[in-house]
C-alpha positions in Angstrom: -70.8 -54.0 10.6 -73.7 -53.8 7.9 -76.4 -51.2 8.2 -78.9 -54.8 9.0 -76.4 -55.8 11.9 -76.7 -52.3 13.6 -80.6 -52.2 13.2 -80.9 -56.2 15.0 -78.5 -54.7 17.3 -80.6 -51.7 18.6 -83.5 -53.6 18.1 -82.5 -56.3 20.4 -80.6 -53.7 22.9 -84.1 -51.7 23.6 -86.5 -54.5 23.4 -84.3 -55.8 26.4 -83.8 -52.7 28.4 -87.2 -51.3 27.9 -89.3 -54.7 27.7 -90.5 -53.6 24.0 -92.2 -56.0 21.7 -89.9 -56.1 19.0 -92.9 -56.3 16.6 -93.5 -52.5 17.3 -89.9 -51.7 16.4 -90.4 -50.4 12.9 -88.2 -47.9 11.6 -91.1 -45.5 11.4 -91.8 -45.9 15.1 -91.3 -42.8 17.3 -89.2 -43.3 20.3 -92.0 -41.3 22.7 -95.1 -41.9 21.3 -95.1 -45.3 19.9 -92.3 -46.8 22.1 -93.5 -44.7 25.2 -90.0 -43.9 26.2 -89.5 -40.5 28.4 -86.1 -38.5 28.7 -85.3 -40.4 31.4 -85.1 -43.3 29.3 -83.3 -41.6 26.4 -80.4 -41.7 28.7 -80.8 -45.0 29.5 -81.1 -46.0 25.9 -77.6 -44.0 25.4 -75.7 -46.0 27.8 -77.2 -49.2 26.6 -76.3 -48.1 23.1 -72.5 -47.5 24.3 -72.4 -50.9 26.0 -73.6 -52.4 22.7 -71.6 -51.0 20.3 -68.2 -50.4 22.6 -68.3 -46.7 21.7 -69.2 -43.3 22.9 -72.6 -41.6 21.7 -72.8 -38.5 23.5 -73.3 -36.0 21.1 -76.3 -33.9 22.8 -77.5 -31.9 20.2 -77.9 -34.8 17.7 -79.1 -36.9 20.5 -82.2 -34.5 20.9 -83.2 -34.3 17.4 -83.7 -38.1 17.5 -87.5 -39.0 17.4 -87.6 -42.2 15.4 -85.7 -45.5 15.4 -84.8 -44.8 11.8 -83.2 -41.3 12.9 -81.1 -43.8 15.8 -80.2 -46.0 13.2 -78.7 -43.3 11.0 -76.9 -41.8 14.1 -75.3 -45.2 15.3 -74.4 -45.8 11.9 -72.7 -42.6 11.4 -70.8 -42.6 14.5 -69.6 -46.4 13.9 -68.4 -45.0 10.4 -66.3 -42.2 12.3 -64.9 -44.8 14.6 -63.8 -47.1 11.8 -62.6 -44.6 9.4 
């Protein structure tokens, strides 16, 4: 799976789950300020992404450090590399 495929899946899953306009889904977008997600949304986000990618993403310390979409993309890419490696 390429980086661009991961980004497309993340953007599509979040846009559908949280009714976000894909135009605001840029790497530097802050999940909490720009996309207006809250802590409960963060839990839902993990579940949605686990379903989209078919792997567990529960690394609480790493997830708490995610602030932007770019952080999220990097986290998922790292997780996917660990699964396929």
